[in-house]
C-alpha positions, 0 to 999 in steps of 0.5 A: 500500500502507498499513502501520499499526502499532498499538502499546500505549502511547507512546514516551517517549524522544525518540531512539526516537521519532526512530528510528521517524520516520526509518524511517517517512520512508524507507518513504514511498517504498513505502507510506503508513505510520501509527503508531497508539498505543492507551492502555496500561491500568494494573492496579488495584494487584493483579498477579493473573492475573485483573487482568493478563488484564483489562488485556490484554483492555482493551488488546485491545479498543482494538487491535481497534478500530484494525485493518484489512486483513491483521493481523500480530500480533507475538508472541514465540510466533509463527512465526520469520521473517527479513527475506526471509520478511517481505518475501515475506509482504508481497509475497504478501499485497499482491496480495490487499489493500493494507492491513497492520496490524502489532500490538505488544501491551503489557507483558502481551502480546496478548489472545486476541481479538487473537491470534484476529483476526490473520491471522498471528502473527510473531516476530523472535526469542525475546529480550525487547525493551522494547515501545518499542524493539521499535517501532523494530525493527519499523519498521526491518524493515518498511523493509528488507522494502520494500527487498528487495521493490523491489530497492532496495539497503539499506546494511548 
């Protein structure tokens, strides 16, 4: 199984990079994991709705170029799932294909094209997290889902 996390922007804080790296390392026993960062597009001064949409669309094109397999868009308005549900989803979809792409959009959200391409849109809750921190949360939840699927004890 291959898990690809496609995320807009780079993680700036070393401690967050280390946390993601730790979960990627732990997942290595279950899957090949790849983190793909696409450039964050900056608005050209204006924060108008049109400019924000242009930014989302530009980031969306970059995201779509990096997706493959079963695409999971992480979206605050997606279906709420818990760890067991995420594990079941991965287990069920793994039987149909071996590549998963999890997408984390930029600060303006996901483009309509990315949402349309996604096989499913999921949410871990209605709170707002910084995108860099969400990458840590996603990596941890993917590791937890792999542990659940493989009946491996996970320290609480």
